[in-house]
Residue frames as a rotation matrix with the C-alpha (Angstrom) as fourth column:
MET 1
-0.380 -0.922 -0.077 -10.94
-0.762 0.360 -0.538 5.14
0.524 -0.146 -0.839 -2.04
GLN 2
0.585 0.537 -0.608 -11.53
-0.153 0.809 0.567 1.60
0.796 -0.239 0.556 -0.71
PHE 3
-0.131 -0.579 0.805 -10.52
-0.966 -0.106 -0.234 0.59
0.221 -0.809 -0.545 2.76
PRO 4
0.671 -0.661 -0.336 -8.53
0.186 -0.289 0.939 -1.02
-0.718 -0.692 -0.071 4.32
VAL 5
0.864 -0.450 0.225 -5.51
0.131 -0.231 -0.964 0.54
0.486 0.862 -0.140 2.59
TRP 6
0.336 -0.812 -0.478 -1.77
0.917 0.165 0.364 0.59
-0.217 -0.560 0.799 3.41
ARG 7
0.925 -0.182 0.334 0.02
-0.074 -0.948 -0.311 3.95
0.372 0.263 -0.890 3.83
TYR 8
0.420 -0.882 -0.214 3.74
0.879 0.454 -0.148 4.49
0.228 -0.125 0.966 3.98
SER 9
0.983 -0.181 -0.026 6.00
-0.163 -0.931 0.328 7.03
-0.084 -0.318 -0.944 5.70
ALA 10
0.386 -0.917 -0.095 9.71
-0.199 0.018 -0.980 7.73
0.901 0.398 -0.175 5.34
THR 11
-0.513 -0.662 0.547 10.13
-0.589 -0.193 -0.785 7.66
0.625 -0.724 -0.291 9.13
GLU 12
-0.160 0.594 0.788 7.23
-0.903 0.234 -0.360 5.66
-0.398 -0.769 0.499 10.55
PRO 13
-0.805 -0.040 0.592 6.18
0.090 0.978 0.189 1.99
-0.587 0.205 -0.783 10.18
ALA 14
-0.814 0.574 -0.085 3.60
-0.140 -0.052 0.989 1.27
0.563 0.817 0.122 7.51
ARG 15
-0.747 0.632 0.205 0.03
-0.279 -0.018 -0.960 1.50
-0.604 -0.774 0.190 8.67
LEU 16
-0.770 0.602 0.211 -3.12
0.565 0.489 0.665 -0.24
0.297 0.631 -0.717 7.61
ILE 17
-0.903 0.425 -0.061 -5.85
-0.386 -0.867 -0.315 2.39
-0.187 -0.261 0.947 7.41
ALA 18
-0.741 0.641 0.200 -9.46
0.604 0.767 -0.217 1.30
-0.293 -0.040 -0.955 7.93
SER 19
0.380 0.921 -0.083 -11.49
0.854 -0.384 -0.351 4.46
-0.355 0.063 -0.933 7.30
ALA 20
0.326 -0.135 0.936 -11.48
0.586 -0.748 -0.312 7.88
0.742 0.650 -0.165 5.61
GLU 21
0.928 0.091 0.361 -11.30
-0.203 -0.688 0.697 9.50
0.312 -0.720 -0.620 9.06
GLU 22
0.659 -0.743 0.118 -8.23
0.317 0.417 0.852 7.46
-0.682 -0.524 0.510 9.99
HIS 23
0.168 -0.570 0.805 -6.67
0.983 0.031 -0.183 8.40
0.079 0.821 0.565 6.61
ASP 24
0.563 0.128 0.816 -7.35
0.216 -0.976 0.005 12.13
0.798 0.174 -0.578 7.12
ALA 25
0.986 -0.134 0.096 -5.84
-0.130 -0.273 0.953 11.95
-0.101 -0.953 -0.287 10.64
LEU 26
0.521 -0.838 0.163 -2.50
0.845 0.534 0.041 10.76
-0.121 0.116 0.986 9.24
GLY 27
0.644 -0.230 -0.730 -1.64
-0.116 -0.972 0.204 14.20
-0.756 -0.047 -0.653 7.95
ASP 28
0.738 -0.407 -0.538 1.21
-0.658 -0.257 -0.708 14.92
0.150 0.877 -0.457 5.54
GLY 29
-0.191 -0.967 0.168 4.16
-0.972 0.210 0.105 12.71
-0.137 -0.143 -0.980 4.79
TRP 30
-0.216 0.185 0.959 2.27
-0.130 0.968 -0.216 9.49
-0.968 -0.171 -0.185 3.93
ALA 31
-0.395 -0.013 -0.919 2.10
-0.909 -0.141 0.392 7.89
-0.134 0.990 0.044 0.51
ASP 32
0.695 0.701 -0.160 0.54
-0.716 0.652 -0.249 4.93
-0.070 0.287 0.955 -1.36
SER 33
0.823 -0.484 -0.296 3.95
0.292 0.809 -0.510 3.27
0.486 0.334 0.808 -1.79
PRO 34
0.618 -0.695 -0.368 7.25
0.414 -0.110 0.903 3.13
-0.668 -0.711 0.220 0.01
ALA 35
-0.072 -0.644 0.762 8.84
0.997 -0.024 0.074 4.00
-0.030 0.765 0.644 -3.34
ALA 36
0.658 0.364 0.659 7.40
0.425 -0.902 0.074 7.55
0.621 0.232 -0.748 -2.95
HIS 37
0.930 -0.348 0.117 9.96
-0.293 -0.513 0.807 7.98
-0.221 -0.785 -0.579 -0.18
GLY 38
0.263 -0.864 -0.430 12.85
-0.859 -0.007 -0.512 6.40
0.439 0.503 -0.744 -2.09
ILE 39
-0.082 -0.246 0.966 12.64
-0.728 0.676 0.110 3.17
-0.680 -0.694 -0.235 -0.15
GLU 40
-0.322 -0.161 -0.933 13.67
-0.847 0.489 0.208 0.27
0.423 0.857 -0.294 -2.35
THR 41
0.223 0.529 0.819 11.55
-0.847 0.521 -0.105 -2.79
-0.482 -0.670 0.564 -1.67
ALA 42
0.878 0.056 0.476 12.81
0.156 0.906 -0.395 -5.10
-0.453 0.421 0.786 -4.41
PRO 43
0.198 -0.874 -0.444 16.57
-0.634 -0.459 0.622 -4.63
-0.748 0.158 -0.645 -4.93
GLY 44
-0.765 -0.575 0.290 17.77
-0.127 0.576 0.807 -5.93
-0.632 0.581 -0.514 -8.27
ALA 45
0.070 0.819 0.569 14.27
0.717 0.355 -0.600 -5.86
-0.694 0.450 -0.562 -9.82
THR 46
-0.860 -0.259 0.439 13.95
0.507 -0.526 0.683 -4.19
0.054 0.810 0.584 -13.20
PRO 47
-0.528 0.710 -0.467 11.45
-0.095 -0.596 -0.798 -1.31
-0.844 -0.377 0.382 -12.91
ASP 48
-0.372 0.537 0.758 8.42
0.915 0.352 0.199 -1.62
-0.160 0.767 -0.622 -15.24
PRO 49
-0.990 -0.063 -0.124 7.69
0.050 -0.993 0.110 1.81
-0.130 0.102 0.986 -16.79
ASP 50
-0.512 0.859 0.014 4.11
-0.050 -0.046 0.998 0.76
0.858 0.510 0.066 -17.48
ILE 51
-0.446 0.345 -0.826 3.29
0.858 0.428 -0.285 0.19
0.255 -0.835 -0.487 -13.77
ALA 52
-0.753 0.169 -0.636 2.72
0.239 -0.830 -0.504 3.86
-0.613 -0.532 0.584 -13.02
ALA 53
-0.845 0.422 -0.328 0.69
-0.515 -0.483 0.708 4.33
0.140 0.768 0.625 -16.15
HIS 54
-0.284 0.745 -0.604 -1.61
-0.072 0.611 0.788 1.44
0.956 0.267 -0.120 -15.26
ALA 55
-0.963 -0.146 -0.225 -1.71
0.197 0.185 -0.963 1.87
0.182 -0.972 -0.149 -11.43
ALA 56
-0.600 0.796 0.080 -5.16
-0.731 -0.505 -0.459 3.45
-0.325 -0.334 0.885 -11.47
VAL 57
0.098 0.653 -0.751 -6.59
-0.824 0.477 0.307 0.70
0.559 0.588 0.585 -13.62
LEU 58
-0.460 -0.339 -0.821 -5.02
0.120 0.892 -0.435 -1.99
0.880 -0.299 -0.370 -11.45
GLY 59
-0.996 0.049 0.076 -6.30
-0.085 -0.235 -0.968 -0.33
-0.030 -0.971 0.238 -8.27
SER 60
-0.326 0.943 -0.071 -9.84
-0.942 -0.330 -0.066 -0.10
-0.085 0.046 0.995 -9.57
ALA 61
0.001 0.342 -0.940 -9.88
-0.515 0.806 0.293 -3.85
0.857 0.484 0.177 -10.16
ALA 62
-0.933 -0.359 0.017 -9.42
-0.193 0.461 -0.866 -4.69
0.303 -0.812 -0.500 -6.52
PRO 63
-0.315 0.858 -0.407 -12.36
0.622 0.510 0.594 -6.50
0.717 -0.066 -0.694 -4.94
ALA 64
0.189 0.435 0.880 -14.68
-0.323 -0.819 0.474 -4.42
0.927 -0.374 -0.014 -2.70
GLU 65
0.794 0.016 0.608 -14.16
-0.603 0.158 0.782 -6.73
-0.083 -0.987 0.136 0.22
THR 66
0.114 -0.838 -0.533 -10.81
-0.507 0.412 -0.757 -8.33
0.854 0.356 -0.378 0.95
ALA 67
0.760 0.123 -0.639 -10.17
0.361 0.737 0.571 -11.24
0.541 -0.664 0.516 3.28
GLU 68
0.911 -0.400 0.101 -8.00
-0.317 -0.522 0.792 -10.31
-0.264 -0.753 -0.602 6.29
SER 69
0.387 -0.809 0.443 -5.20
0.432 0.583 0.688 -12.55
-0.815 -0.075 0.575 5.13
ASP 70
0.367 -0.156 0.917 -5.09
0.918 -0.102 -0.384 -10.72
0.154 0.982 0.106 1.82
VAL 71
0.835 0.020 0.550 -4.42
0.056 -0.997 -0.050 -7.25
0.547 0.072 -0.834 3.39
ARG 72
0.777 -0.628 0.044 -1.48
-0.104 -0.059 0.993 -8.22
-0.621 -0.776 -0.111 5.51
PRO 73
0.264 -0.775 -0.574 2.03
-0.960 -0.155 -0.232 -7.98
0.091 0.612 -0.786 4.08
ALA 74
0.499 -0.111 -0.860 3.47
-0.208 0.948 -0.243 -11.47
0.841 0.299 0.450 3.32
SER 75
-0.562 -0.816 -0.132 5.89
-0.063 0.202 -0.977 -11.17
0.824 -0.541 -0.165 6.22
LYS 76
-0.705 0.332 0.626 2.91
-0.708 -0.275 -0.651 -10.78
-0.044 -0.902 0.429 8.66
ARG 77
0.262 0.838 -0.478 0.71
-0.810 0.461 0.364 -13.62
0.525 0.292 0.800 7.31
LYS 78
0.195 -0.131 0.972 0.34
-0.720 0.653 0.232 -16.74
-0.666 -0.746 0.033 9.40
ARG 79
-0.606 -0.463 -0.646 1.90
-0.766 0.558 0.319 -19.80
0.214 0.688 -0.693 7.83
ARG 80
0.480 0.850 0.215 -0.35
-0.875 0.483 0.045 -22.83
-0.066 -0.209 0.976 7.39
């Protein structure tokens, strides 16, 4: 697994995890996507059935190092 990585809970705010130790410390109840908890993030969007099938491929294509601005959710990025 490459870090940093976002983890989502049904009851806690999303967290940006920087290391395997931090990831292990989260415990149960955290997932790779808010959708795993039934949280709808794009109301009205048509689900793509191929997304789940290709998720591993898409994840492996991520760059090894990501700029800080790329790992923040869009709502947390500074506007220029």
